[in-house]
BAZA-527185 format. One line per field, with one value per atom (N, C-alpha, C): atom name; x, y, z; residue number from 1; residue in three letters. Coordinates in Angstrom, 1 decimal. Atoms other than C-alpha are relative to their C-alpha. Layout:
// residues N
site = c(CA;...) $
u = c(X;...) $
v = c(Y;...) $
w = c(Z;...) $
pos = c(NUM;...) $
code = c(ALA;...) $
END
This chain:
// residues 216
site = c(N;CA;C;N;CA;C;N;CA;C;N;CA;C;N;CA;C;N;CA;C;N;CA;C;N;CA;C;N;CA;C;N;CA;C;N;CA;C;N;CA;C;N;CA;C;N;CA;C;N;CA;C;N;CA;C;N;CA;C;N;CA;C;N;CA;C;N;CA;C;N;CA;C;N;CA;C;N;CA;C;N;CA;C;N;CA;C;N;CA;C;N;CA;C;N;CA;C;N;CA;C;N;CA;C;N;CA;C;N;CA;C;N;CA;C;N;CA;C;N;CA;C;N;CA;C;N;CA;C;N;CA;C;N;CA;C;N;CA;C;N;CA;C;N;CA;C;N;CA;C;N;CA;C;N;CA;C;N;CA;C;N;CA;C;N;CA;C;N;CA;C;N;CA;C;N;CA;C;N;CA;C;N;CA;C;N;CA;C;N;CA;C;N;CA;C;N;CA;C;N;CA;C;N;CA;C;N;CA;C;N;CA;C;N;CA;C;N;CA;C;N;CA;C;N;CA;C;N;CA;C;N;CA;C;N;CA;C;N;CA;C;N;CA;C;N;CA;C;N;CA;C;N;CA;C;N;CA;C;N;CA;C;N;CA;C;N;CA;C;N;CA;C;N;CA;C;N;CA;C;N;CA;C;N;CA;C;N;CA;C;N;CA;C;N;CA;C;N;CA;C;N;CA;C;N;CA;C;N;CA;C;N;CA;C;N;CA;C;N;CA;C;N;CA;C;N;CA;C;N;CA;C;N;CA;C;N;CA;C;N;CA;C;N;CA;C;N;CA;C;N;CA;C;N;CA;C;N;CA;C;N;CA;C;N;CA;C;N;CA;C;N;CA;C;N;CA;C;N;CA;C;N;CA;C;N;CA;C;N;CA;C;N;CA;C;N;CA;C;N;CA;C;N;CA;C;N;CA;C;N;CA;C;N;CA;C;N;CA;C;N;CA;C;N;CA;C;N;CA;C;N;CA;C;N;CA;C;N;CA;C;N;CA;C;N;CA;C;N;CA;C;N;CA;C;N;CA;C;N;CA;C;N;CA;C;N;CA;C;N;CA;C;N;CA;C;N;CA;C;N;CA;C;N;CA;C;N;CA;C;N;CA;C;N;CA;C;N;CA;C;N;CA;C;N;CA;C;N;CA;C;N;CA;C;N;CA;C;N;CA;C;N;CA;C;N;CA;C;N;CA;C;N;CA;C;N;CA;C;N;CA;C;N;CA;C;N;CA;C;N;CA;C;N;CA;C;N;CA;C;N;CA;C;N;CA;C;N;CA;C;N;CA;C;N;CA;C;N;CA;C;N;CA;C;N;CA;C;N;CA;C;N;CA;C;N;CA;C;N;CA;C;N;CA;C;N;CA;C;N;CA;C;N;CA;C;N;CA;C;N;CA;C;N;CA;C;N;CA;C;N;CA;C;N;CA;C;N;CA;C;N;CA;C;N;CA;C;N;CA;C;N;CA;C;N;CA;C;N;CA;C;N;CA;C;N;CA;C;N;CA;C;N;CA;C;N;CA;C;N;CA;C;N;CA;C;N;CA;C;N;CA;C;N;CA;C;N;CA;C;N;CA;C;N;CA;C;N;CA;C;N;CA;C;N;CA;C;N;CA;C;N;CA;C;N;CA;C;N;CA;C;N;CA;C;N;CA;C;N;CA;C;N;CA;C;N;CA;C;N;CA;C;N;CA;C) $
u = c(-1.1;45.2;-0.4;0.2;45.5;-0.2;0.3;43.9;0.6;-0.5;45.1;-0.9;0.8;43.9;0.4;-0.2;43.5;-0.2;0.1;44.1;-0.4;0.5;42.2;0.2;-0.4;43.6;-0.5;0.3;41.7;0.9;-1.0;44.0;-0.2;0.0;43.8;1.1;-1.1;46.9;0.9;-0.8;49.1;1.4;-1.5;52.7;0.7;-0.8;55.5;-0.2;0.3;54.2;-0.8;0.8;51.8;0.9;-0.9;54.6;0.7;-0.7;56.5;-1.0;1.1;53.2;-0.3;0.3;52.4;1.2;-1.2;56.0;0.1;0.0;55.7;-1.0;1.1;52.4;0.4;-0.4;53.8;1.1;-1.2;57.1;-0.3;0.3;55.5;-0.8;0.8;53.1;-0.1;0.1;53.3;-1.4;1.4;49.5;-0.8;0.7;48.7;0.3;0.0;47.9;-0.6;0.5;47.2;-0.6;0.6;44.9;0.0;0.1;45.4;-0.8;0.8;42.9;0.4;-0.3;44.2;-1.2;1.3;41.1;0.2;-0.2;42.1;1.0;-1.1;45.3;0.7;-0.7;47.4;1.0;-0.9;49.5;1.4;-1.3;52.6;0.3;-0.1;52.0;0.0;0.1;51.8;1.1;-1.2;55.3;-0.2;0.2;54.1;-0.8;0.8;51.5;0.8;-0.9;54.0;0.9;-0.8;56.3;-0.8;0.9;53.4;-0.3;0.4;52.5;1.2;-1.1;56.0;0.3;-0.1;55.7;-0.7;0.7;54.9;-1.2;1.2;51.4;-0.7;0.7;50.2;-0.6;0.7;47.7;-0.5;0.5;46.8;-1.1;1.1;43.4;-0.1;-0.1;43.1;-1.3;1.2;40.2;0.6;-0.5;40.8;-0.3;0.3;39.1;-0.4;0.4;38.2;-1.5;1.3;35.1;-0.5;0.4;35.0;0.4;-0.4;35.9;-0.9;1.0;32.7;0.2;-0.2;33.3;1.3;-1.3;36.9;-0.1;0.2;35.9;-0.8;0.8;33.2;0.8;-0.8;35.6;1.0;-1.0;38.2;-0.7;0.8;35.5;-0.3;0.3;34.5;1.2;-1.2;38.1;0.3;-0.2;38.4;-0.8;1.0;35.3;0.4;-0.3;36.4;1.3;-1.3;39.9;0.4;-0.3;39.8;-1.2;1.1;37.7;-0.2;0.3;36.0;1.0;-0.9;38.3;1.4;-1.4;41.6;0.1;-0.1;40.8;-1.0;0.9;39.3;-0.9;0.7;38.1;0.9;-0.7;39.2;0.0;-0.1;40.4;0.2;-0.2;39.9;0.9;-0.9;42.6;0.3;-0.2;43.4;1.5;-1.3;46.4;1.0;-0.9;47.9;0.8;-0.7;49.4;-0.6;0.7;46.8;-0.3;0.3;46.3;1.3;-1.3;49.4;-0.1;-0.1;50.5;-0.4;0.4;50.1;-1.5;1.4;46.5;-0.7;0.5;45.8;0.0;-0.1;47.1;-0.9;0.9;45.0;-1.4;1.3;41.9;0.0;-0.2;43.2;-0.2;0.2;43.3;-1.4;1.5;39.7;-0.7;0.6;38.7;0.2;-0.4;40.6;-0.8;0.7;38.8;-1.6;1.4;35.3;-0.7;0.7;32.8;-1.3;1.2;30.0;0.3;-0.3;29.6;0.2;-0.5;31.3;0.5;-0.6;32.2;0.8;-0.9;35.2;0.4;-0.3;35.6;1.2;-1.1;39.0;-0.4;0.6;37.9;1.0;-0.9;39.8;-0.6;0.5;39.6;0.0;0.1;38.2;0.1;-0.2;38.7;1.5;-1.4;42.5;0.2;-0.2;43.9;0.4;-0.5;45.5;-1.0;1.0;42.3;-0.6;0.5;41.3;-1.5;1.3;38.1;-1.1;1.0;36.3;-0.2;0.1;37.0;-0.8;0.7;35.9;-1.5;1.4;32.7;-0.8;0.6;31.9;-0.4;0.3;32.1;-1.1;1.0;30.0;-1.4;1.3;27.3;-0.5;0.5;27.2;-0.3;0.3;27.3;-1.4;1.3;24.3;-1.1;1.1;22.3;-0.2;0.1;23.1;-0.7;0.7;21.9;-1.5;1.4;18.8;-0.8;0.7;17.9;0.0;-0.1;19.1;0.1;0.0;19.2;1.2;-1.3;22.9;1.0;-1.1;25.7;1.3;-1.3;28.8;1.0;-0.8;31.7;0.9;-0.8;33.7;-0.7;0.8;31.3;0.9;-0.8;34.0;1.3;-1.3;36.8;0.1;-0.2;38.3;0.7;-0.6;39.9;-1.1;1.1;37.3;0.4;-0.2;37.4;-1.3;1.2;34.7;0.2;-0.1;34.2;-0.6;0.2;33.8;-1.4;1.4;30.0;-0.5;0.5;29.4;0.6;-0.5;31.7;-0.9;1.0;29.3;-1.2;1.1;26.5;0.3;-0.4;28.4;0.3;-0.3;29.2;-1.3;1.3;25.5;-0.5;0.5;25.1;0.1;-0.1;24.4;1.1;-1.0;27.0;1.3;-1.2;29.9;1.1;-1.1;31.8;0.0;-0.1;32.1;-1.2;1.3;28.4;0.0;0.0;29.1;0.4;-0.5;30.9;-1.1;1.2;27.8;-1.0;1.0;25.6;0.5;-0.5;27.9;-0.4;0.5;27.1;-1.5;1.4;23.4;-0.3;0.2;23.5;0.3;-0.4;25.3;-1.0;1.0;22.7;-1.3;1.3;19.7;0.1;-0.2;21.2;0.4;-0.4;22.1;1.4;-1.4;25.8;0.7;-0.8;28.0;1.0;-0.9;29.9;1.0;-0.9;33.1;0.8;-0.6;35.0;1.4;-1.3;38.7;0.6;-0.7;40.6;1.3;-1.3;43.3;0.6;-0.7;45.9;-0.7;0.6;44.6;1.1;-1.1;46.9;-0.6;0.4;46.4;1.2;-1.1;48.6;-0.5;0.4;48.5;-1.4;1.2;45.6;-1.2;1.0;43.6;-0.6;0.4;43.4;-0.7;0.5;42.4;-1.4;1.2;39.3;-1.2;1.3;35.9;-1.1) $
v = c(-0.9;102.8;0.7;-0.7;104.3;1.4;-1.4;107.7;0.8;-0.9;110.7;0.2;-0.4;111.6;1.4;-1.3;115.1;0.1;-0.2;115.9;1.4;-1.3;118.8;0.3;-0.3;120.4;1.4;-1.3;123.3;0.3;-0.3;125.2;1.4;-1.3;127.9;0.1;-0.3;129.2;-1.3;1.2;126.1;0.3;-0.1;125.5;-0.7;0.5;124.2;-1.5;1.4;120.6;-0.1;0.1;121.4;0.0;0.0;122.2;-1.3;1.3;119.0;-1.1;0.9;117.1;-0.1;-0.1;118.3;-0.5;0.5;117.7;-1.5;1.5;114.1;-0.6;0.5;113.6;0.0;-0.1;114.8;-0.9;0.8;113.0;-1.5;1.4;109.7;-0.6;0.5;109.4;1.0;-0.8;110.8;0.2;-0.1;110.3;1.0;-0.8;112.9;1.5;-1.4;116.6;0.5;-0.6;118.9;1.4;-1.3;121.8;0.4;-0.5;123.8;1.3;-1.2;126.4;0.7;-0.9;129.2;0.7;-0.5;130.0;1.2;-1.3;133.5;-0.1;0.1;132.6;1.3;-1.2;135.2;0.4;-0.5;137.4;-0.5;0.5;136.2;-1.4;1.4;132.7;-0.1;0.0;133.7;-0.7;0.6;132.5;-1.5;1.4;128.9;-0.3;0.1;129.3;0.4;-0.4;131.1;-1.2;1.1;128.1;-1.2;1.0;125.7;0.3;-0.3;127.6;-0.3;0.3;127.0;-1.4;1.4;123.3;-0.5;0.6;121.2;-0.7;0.7;119.8;0.4;-0.5;122.0;1.4;-1.3;124.9;0.5;-0.6;127.3;1.0;-0.9;129.0;0.8;-0.9;132.0;0.7;-0.8;133.4;1.2;-1.2;137.0;0.1;0.1;136.3;-1.5;1.4;133.1;-0.2;0.3;131.7;-1.4;1.2;128.3;-1.2;1.2;124.7;-0.4;0.4;124.0;0.8;-0.9;127.0;-0.4;0.4;126.0;-1.3;1.2;122.5;0.2;-0.2;123.7;0.8;-0.7;126.2;-0.9;1.0;123.4;-1.0;0.9;121.1;0.7;-0.8;123.8;0.1;-0.1;124.3;-1.4;1.4;120.5;-0.3;0.3;120.1;0.9;-0.9;123.1;-0.3;0.2;121.9;-1.4;1.4;118.1;-0.6;0.7;115.9;-1.4;1.3;112.7;-1.1;1.0;110.7;0.0;0.0;111.8;-0.2;0.2;111.5;-1.0;0.9;108.9;0.7;-0.7;111.5;1.0;-0.9;113.8;-0.5;0.4;113.2;1.3;-1.1;115.7;-0.5;0.4;115.7;1.3;-1.1;117.9;0.5;-0.6;120.2;-0.2;0.1;119.2;-1.2;1.2;115.9;-1.2;1.1;113.7;-1.1;1.1;111.8;-0.4;0.4;109.8;-0.1;0.1;109.8;-1.4;1.4;106.0;-0.1;0.2;106.3;0.8;-0.7;109.0;-0.8;0.8;106.7;-1.2;1.1;103.9;0.4;-0.5;106.0;0.2;-0.2;106.8;-1.4;1.4;103.0;-0.4;0.3;102.7;0.7;-0.7;105.4;-0.6;0.6;103.8;-1.3;1.3;100.5;0.2;-0.2;102.1;-0.2;0.2;100.9;0.8;-0.8;103.2;1.3;-1.2;106.6;-0.4;0.5;106.2;1.1;-0.8;108.0;-0.9;0.8;106.6;0.8;-0.6;107.4;-0.6;0.5;107.0;-0.1;0.3;105.4;-0.3;0.2;105.7;-1.0;0.9;103.2;0.8;-0.9;105.2;-0.8;0.8;102.3;-0.1;0.0;102.8;0.9;-0.7;104.0;1.4;-1.3;107.1;1.0;-0.9;108.5;0.9;-0.9;111.7;-0.3;0.3;111.3;0.8;-0.8;114.2;-0.4;0.5;112.7;-1.3;1.3;109.2;0.3;-0.2;110.5;0.7;-0.7;113.0;-0.8;0.9;110.4;-1.0;0.9;107.9;0.6;-0.7;110.5;0.2;-0.3;111.6;-1.3;1.3;108.0;-0.5;0.5;107.1;0.9;-0.9;110.2;-0.1;0.2;109.8;-1.2;1.3;106.2;0.2;-0.2;107.2;0.8;-0.9;110.0;-0.5;0.3;108.5;-1.5;1.4;104.7;-0.6;0.5;104.3;0.2;-0.1;103.5;0.4;-0.4;105.4;0.1;0.2;104.5;1.2;-1.2;107.8;1.2;-1.1;110.7;1.2;-1.3;113.3;-0.1;0.1;112.0;1.1;-0.9;114.6;-0.6;0.7;112.0;-0.7;0.5;111.4;-0.1;0.1;110.2;0.1;-0.1;111.2;-0.2;0.1;110.0;1.2;-1.3;112.6;0.6;-0.5;112.9;0.4;-0.3;112.9;1.3;-1.3;115.9;1.1;-1.0;117.8;0.2;0.0;116.9;0.8;-0.6;118.2;1.5;-1.4;121.6;0.8;-0.8;122.6;-0.2;0.3;121.4;1.3;-1.1;123.9;-0.3;0.2;124.5;0.7;-0.7;126.9;-0.4;0.4;125.5;-1.5;1.4;122.1;-0.8;0.8;121.2;-0.5;0.4;120.9;-1.5;1.4;117.5;-0.9;0.8;116.1;0.0;-0.1;117.4;-0.9;0.9;115.5;-1.5;1.4;112.2;-0.1;0.1;113.0;-0.2;0.0;113.6;-1.4;1.3;110.3;-1.1;0.9;108.4;0.2;-0.4;110.2;-0.5;0.4;109.5;-1.4;1.4;105.9;-0.2;0.1;106.6;-1.1;1.1;103.6;0.6;-0.5;104.3;-1.2;1.0;102.3;0.7;-0.5;102.7;-0.7;0.7;101.5;0.6;-0.4;101.7;0.8;-0.8;104.4;0.1;-0.2;105.2;1.1;-1.0;107.1;0.9;-0.9;110.1;1.3;-1.2;112.9;0.8;-0.8;115.8;0.9;-0.9;117.6;-0.4;0.5;115.4;0.6;-0.6;116.9;1.3;-1.3;120.3;0.9;-0.9;122.0;-0.5;0.5;119.8;0.9;-0.7;121.4;-1.0) $
w = c(-0.4;75.0;1.4;-1.3;78.5;-0.1;0.1;78.8;1.1;-1.0;80.6;1.2;-1.2;84.1;0.4;-0.5;85.4;1.5;-1.5;89.1;0.3;-0.4;90.5;1.5;-1.4;93.7;0.4;-0.5;95.4;1.2;-1.0;97.7;0.6;-0.7;100.3;1.0;-0.9;102.0;0.2;-0.1;101.3;0.5;-0.2;102.4;-1.2;1.2;100.1;-0.2;0.3;100.6;-1.3;1.2;97.8;-1.2;1.2;95.4;-0.2;0.0;96.3;-0.5;0.3;96.0;-1.5;1.4;92.5;-0.9;0.7;91.3;0.0;-0.1;92.6;-0.9;0.9;90.8;-1.4;1.4;87.5;-0.4;0.3;87.7;0.1;-0.2;88.8;-1.2;1.1;85.9;-1.2;1.2;82.3;-0.4;0.4;82.1;0.8;-0.9;84.7;-0.4;0.0;84.3;1.3;-1.3;87.3;-0.2;-0.1;87.8;1.5;-1.4;91.0;0.0;-0.1;92.1;1.3;-1.1;94.3;0.4;-0.5;96.3;0.9;-0.7;97.4;1.1;-1.0;99.3;0.3;-0.4;101.1;-1.1;1.0;98.8;0.3;-0.3;100.7;-0.5;0.5;99.3;-1.5;1.5;95.7;-0.7;0.6;95.1;-0.2;0.2;95.5;-1.2;1.2;92.8;-1.2;1.1;90.6;-0.4;0.3;90.9;-0.7;0.6;90.1;-1.4;1.3;87.0;-1.0;0.9;85.6;-0.2;0.2;85.9;-1.3;1.1;82.8;0.4;-0.2;82.7;1.3;-1.2;85.6;-0.4;0.2;85.3;1.3;-1.2;88.1;-0.4;0.1;88.3;1.3;-1.2;90.7;0.3;-0.5;92.7;0.7;-0.6;93.7;1.5;-1.4;97.0;0.3;-0.3;98.9;-0.3;0.4;97.3;0.5;-0.6;99.0;-0.8;0.6;98.2;-1.1;1.0;96.3;-1.3;1.1;94.0;-0.7;0.6;93.5;-0.8;0.7;92.5;-1.3;1.2;90.1;-1.1;1.0;88.4;-0.6;0.5;88.1;-1.0;0.9;86.6;-1.3;1.3;84.1;-0.9;0.8;83.0;-0.6;0.5;82.6;-1.2;1.1;80.4;-1.2;1.1;78.3;-0.7;0.6;77.7;-0.2;0.2;77.6;-0.6;0.6;75.4;0.6;-0.5;76.3;-0.4;0.5;74.1;0.5;-0.5;75.7;1.5;-1.4;79.4;0.5;-0.7;81.7;1.0;-1.0;84.1;0.8;-0.9;86.9;1.4;-1.4;90.4;0.9;-1.0;93.3;1.1;-1.1;95.9;0.9;-0.9;99.0;-0.2;0.2;99.0;1.1;-1.1;102.3;0.1;0.0;101.4;0.6;-0.7;103.1;-1.0;1.0;99.8;-0.6;0.6;98.8;-1.5;1.5;95.2;-0.4;0.3;95.3;-0.1;-0.1;96.3;-1.2;1.1;93.7;-1.3;1.2;91.0;0.1;-0.1;92.4;-0.5;0.5;91.8;-1.5;1.5;88.3;-0.7;0.6;87.6;0.0;-0.1;88.8;-1.1;1.0;86.4;-1.4;1.3;83.5;-0.3;0.2;84.1;0.0;-0.1;84.5;-1.4;1.2;81.9;-0.1;-0.1;83.0;0.8;-0.8;84.7;1.4;-1.3;88.0;0.9;-1.0;91.2;0.9;-0.8;92.9;1.3;-1.3;96.6;0.7;-0.7;98.2;1.5;-1.2;101.5;1.1;-1.1;104.8;1.1;-1.1;107.7;1.3;-1.1;110.6;1.3;-1.2;113.1;0.4;-0.3;113.1;1.3;-1.3;116.5;-0.2;0.1;115.1;-0.6;0.6;113.6;1.1;-1.0;115.6;0.3;-0.5;117.6;-0.8;0.7;115.8;-1.4;1.4;112.4;0.0;-0.1;113.4;0.3;-0.4;115.1;-1.1;1.0;112.4;-1.2;1.2;109.6;0.4;-0.4;111.5;0.0;0.0;112.0;-1.4;1.3;108.4;-0.8;0.7;107.1;0.4;-0.5;109.3;-0.6;0.5;108.3;-1.5;1.5;104.6;-0.4;0.3;104.6;0.4;-0.4;106.5;-1.0;1.0;104.0;-1.4;1.4;100.8;-0.3;0.2;101.3;-0.5;0.5;100.5;1.0;-1.0;102.9;-0.7;0.5;102.0;1.2;-1.2;104.3;0.4;-0.3;104.0;-0.8;0.7;103.2;-0.1;0.0;103.9;-0.8;0.7;101.7;-1.1;1.1;99.4;-1.2;1.1;97.2;-0.8;0.8;94.5;-1.5;1.5;90.9;-0.7;0.7;88.5;-1.5;1.4;85.0;-0.7;0.7;82.3;0.0;0.1;81.9;1.4;-1.4;85.7;0.4;-0.3;85.9;-0.5;0.5;83.7;0.9;-0.9;86.0;1.3;-1.2;89.0;0.0;0.2;87.6;0.4;-0.3;88.0;1.4;-1.4;91.6;0.9;-1.0;94.4;1.0;-1.1;97.1;-0.4;0.2;97.3;0.9;-1.0;100.3;0.2;-0.3;102.0;-0.3;0.2;101.6;-1.5;1.4;97.8;-0.1;0.1;98.4;0.4;-0.3;100.1;-1.1;1.1;97.3;-1.2;1.0;94.9;0.2;-0.4;96.8;-0.2;0.2;96.8;-1.5;1.4;93.0;-0.6;0.5;92.4;0.3;-0.4;94.3;-0.8;0.7;92.7;-1.5;1.4;89.2;-0.2;0.0;90.1;-0.7;0.4;89.3;0.8;-0.7;90.1;1.0;-1.0;93.3;0.5;-0.5;94.2;1.1;-1.2;97.5;0.3;-0.3;97.2;1.3;-1.2;100.5;-0.3;0.1;100.8;1.4;-1.3;103.4;0.8;-0.9;106.4;0.6;-0.4;106.9;0.6;-0.7;109.4;0.5;-0.5;110.4;1.1;-1.2;113.8;0.5;-0.5;114.9;-0.8;0.9;111.9;0.6;-0.6;113.6;-0.9;1.0;110.4;-0.6;0.6;109.7;0.2;-0.2;109.1;0.1) $
pos = c(1;1;1;2;2;2;3;3;3;4;4;4;5;5;5;6;6;6;7;7;7;8;8;8;9;9;9;10;10;10;11;11;11;12;12;12;13;13;13;14;14;14;15;15;15;16;16;16;17;17;17;18;18;18;19;19;19;20;20;20;21;21;21;22;22;22;23;23;23;24;24;24;25;25;25;26;26;26;27;27;27;28;28;28;29;29;29;30;30;30;31;31;31;32;32;32;33;33;33;34;34;34;35;35;35;36;36;36;37;37;37;38;38;38;39;39;39;40;40;40;41;41;41;42;42;42;43;43;43;44;44;44;45;45;45;46;46;46;47;47;47;48;48;48;49;49;49;50;50;50;51;51;51;52;52;52;53;53;53;54;54;54;55;55;55;56;56;56;57;57;57;58;58;58;59;59;59;60;60;60;61;61;61;62;62;62;63;63;63;64;64;64;65;65;65;66;66;66;67;67;67;68;68;68;69;69;69;70;70;70;71;71;71;72;72;72;73;73;73;74;74;74;75;75;75;76;76;76;77;77;77;78;78;78;79;79;79;80;80;80;81;81;81;82;82;82;83;83;83;84;84;84;85;85;85;86;86;86;87;87;87;88;88;88;89;89;89;90;90;90;91;91;91;92;92;92;93;93;93;94;94;94;95;95;95;96;96;96;97;97;97;98;98;98;99;99;99;100;100;100;101;101;101;102;102;102;103;103;103;104;104;104;105;105;105;106;106;106;107;107;107;108;108;108;109;109;109;110;110;110;111;111;111;112;112;112;113;113;113;114;114;114;115;115;115;116;116;116;117;117;117;118;118;118;119;119;119;120;120;120;121;121;121;122;122;122;123;123;123;124;124;124;125;125;125;126;126;126;127;127;127;128;128;128;129;129;129;130;130;130;131;131;131;132;132;132;133;133;133;134;134;134;135;135;135;136;136;136;137;137;137;138;138;138;139;139;139;140;140;140;141;141;141;142;142;142;143;143;143;144;144;144;145;145;145;146;146;146;147;147;147;148;148;148;149;149;149;150;150;150;151;151;151;152;152;152;153;153;153;154;154;154;155;155;155;156;156;156;157;157;157;158;158;158;159;159;159;160;160;160;161;161;161;162;162;162;163;163;163;164;164;164;165;165;165;166;166;166;167;167;167;168;168;168;169;169;169;170;170;170;171;171;171;172;172;172;173;173;173;174;174;174;175;175;175;176;176;176;177;177;177;178;178;178;179;179;179;180;180;180;181;181;181;182;182;182;183;183;183;184;184;184;185;185;185;186;186;186;187;187;187;188;188;188;189;189;189;190;190;190;191;191;191;192;192;192;193;193;193;194;194;194;195;195;195;196;196;196;197;197;197;198;198;198;199;199;199;200;200;200;201;201;201;202;202;202;203;203;203;204;204;204;205;205;205;206;206;206;207;207;207;208;208;208;209;209;209;210;210;210;211;211;211;212;212;212;213;213;213;214;214;214;215;215;215;216;216;216) $
code = c(MET;MET;MET;LYS;LYS;LYS;LYS;LYS;LYS;LYS;LYS;LYS;THR;THR;THR;VAL;VAL;VAL;ILE;ILE;ILE;LEU;LEU;LEU;ILE;ILE;ILE;PRO;PRO;PRO;SER;SER;SER;LEU;LEU;LEU;ASN;ASN;ASN;PRO;PRO;PRO;ASN;ASN;ASN;GLU;GLU;GLU;ILE;ILE;ILE;LEU;LEU;LEU;LEU;LEU;LEU;ASP;ASP;ASP;TYR;TYR;TYR;VAL;VAL;VAL;LYS;LYS;LYS;GLU;GLU;GLU;LEU;LEU;LEU;ILE;ILE;ILE;SER;SER;SER;THR;THR;THR;SER;SER;SER;LYS;LYS;LYS;SER;SER;SER;VAL;VAL;VAL;ASP;ASP;ASP;VAL;VAL;VAL;ILE;ILE;ILE;VAL;VAL;VAL;VAL;VAL;VAL;ASN;ASN;ASN;ASP;ASP;ASP;GLY;GLY;GLY;SER;SER;SER;LYS;LYS;LYS;GLU;GLU;GLU;SER;SER;SER;LEU;LEU;LEU;LYS;LYS;LYS;TYR;TYR;TYR;ILE;ILE;ILE;PHE;PHE;PHE;ASP;ASP;ASP;LYS;LYS;LYS;LEU;LEU;LEU;GLU;GLU;GLU;LYS;LYS;LYS;LEU;LEU;LEU;ASP;ASP;ASP;ARG;ARG;ARG;CYS;CYS;CYS;VAL;VAL;VAL;VAL;VAL;VAL;LEU;LEU;LEU;THR;THR;THR;HIS;HIS;HIS;ALA;ALA;ALA;ILE;ILE;ILE;ASN;ASN;ASN;LEU;LEU;LEU;GLY;GLY;GLY;LYS;LYS;LYS;GLY;GLY;GLY;ARG;ARG;ARG;ALA;ALA;ALA;LEU;LEU;LEU;LYS;LYS;LYS;ASN;ASN;ASN;GLY;GLY;GLY;PHE;PHE;PHE;ASN;ASN;ASN;TYR;TYR;TYR;PHE;PHE;PHE;ILE;ILE;ILE;ASN;ASN;ASN;ASN;ASN;ASN;TYR;TYR;TYR;SER;SER;SER;PHE;PHE;PHE;ASP;ASP;ASP;GLU;GLU;GLU;VAL;VAL;VAL;ASN;ASN;ASN;GLY;GLY;GLY;ILE;ILE;ILE;ILE;ILE;ILE;THR;THR;THR;ALA;ALA;ALA;ASP;ASP;ASP;SER;SER;SER;ASP;ASP;ASP;GLY;GLY;GLY;GLN;GLN;GLN;HIS;HIS;HIS;SER;SER;SER;VAL;VAL;VAL;LYS;LYS;LYS;ASP;ASP;ASP;VAL;VAL;VAL;LEU;LEU;LEU;LYS;LYS;LYS;ILE;ILE;ILE;ALA;ALA;ALA;GLU;GLU;GLU;GLU;GLU;GLU;LEU;LEU;LEU;ASN;ASN;ASN;ALA;ALA;ALA;ALA;ALA;ALA;LYS;LYS;LYS;GLU;GLU;GLU;GLU;GLU;GLU;THR;THR;THR;LEU;LEU;LEU;VAL;VAL;VAL;LEU;LEU;LEU;GLY;GLY;GLY;THR;THR;THR;ARG;ARG;ARG;ASP;ASP;ASP;PHE;PHE;PHE;ASN;ASN;ASN;LEU;LEU;LEU;GLU;GLU;GLU;HIS;HIS;HIS;VAL;VAL;VAL;PRO;PRO;PRO;PHE;PHE;PHE;LYS;LYS;LYS;SER;SER;SER;ARG;ARG;ARG;LYS;LYS;LYS;GLY;GLY;GLY;ASN;ASN;ASN;LYS;LYS;LYS;ILE;ILE;ILE;THR;THR;THR;THR;THR;THR;PHE;PHE;PHE;VAL;VAL;VAL;PHE;PHE;PHE;LYS;LYS;LYS;LEU;LEU;LEU;LEU;LEU;LEU;TYR;TYR;TYR;GLY;GLY;GLY;LYS;LYS;LYS;LYS;LYS;LYS;ILE;ILE;ILE;ASN;ASN;ASN;ASP;ASP;ASP;THR;THR;THR;GLN;GLN;GLN;THR;THR;THR;GLY;GLY;GLY;LEU;LEU;LEU;ARG;ARG;ARG;GLY;GLY;GLY;LEU;LEU;LEU;THR;THR;THR;TYR;TYR;TYR;ASN;ASN;ASN;PHE;PHE;PHE;VAL;VAL;VAL;LYS;LYS;LYS;ASP;ASP;ASP;CYS;CYS;CYS;ILE;ILE;ILE;ALA;ALA;ALA;LEU;LEU;LEU;ASP;ASP;ASP;GLY;GLY;GLY;GLU;GLU;GLU;ARG;ARG;ARG;PHE;PHE;PHE;GLU;GLU;GLU;TYR;TYR;TYR;GLU;GLU;GLU;ILE;ILE;ILE;ASN;ASN;ASN;MET;MET;MET;LEU;LEU;LEU;ILE;ILE;ILE;GLU;GLU;GLU;SER;SER;SER;VAL;VAL;VAL;LYS;LYS;LYS;LYS;LYS;LYS;LYS;LYS;LYS;ILE;ILE;ILE;LYS;LYS;LYS;ILE;ILE;ILE;THR;THR;THR;GLU;GLU;GLU;PRO;PRO;PRO;THR;THR;THR;ILE;ILE;ILE;GLU;GLU;GLU;THR;THR;THR;ILE;ILE;ILE;TYR;TYR;TYR;PHE;PHE;PHE;ASP;ASP;ASP;ASN;ASN;ASN;ASN;ASN;ASN;SER;SER;SER;GLU;GLU;GLU;THR;THR;THR;HIS;HIS;HIS) $
END
């Protein structure tokens, strides 16, 4: 039987794209639940999270202040482990709140999790050689890919991807990792290599808005 997949979306100061995105995720697949973490967004944007809370199969967790993406992910992981059993879910998928990850690609990651026979980290991997990829994104990823392989002996083609699928038990491992902000995602990769977690890298659509001006 096909298991349920939980989508975790950390969000800071979103626009209404997030609302439309979550609605599309839920309407496209009955096997999807969504956790949104409001990581200390502006009070003027509270209405977006209020609308999300009213959706079926969507839960909103709220930070009173901005605590960082790493903390948002860990709190989402903690909620996931406390509220879903191993038998009912295939794992959890992290996705960004700005629409850079298409619903089709999120569901592709879900299928990979459903087929996993062992503890697995699925990395949605972008093609950085495409012409429309901003220079700083292309260069930044090539540098981190090189340094990561140099230090840990594993080539990961998209170290910066926010679209990741984690099987249930690996989520437990990741809750305890150090990192409160963007460094947490690199720590997740390091942990997967150290524990010899299987890593798969399915190709996803490469989407950027405004030349990726918000990238960190």
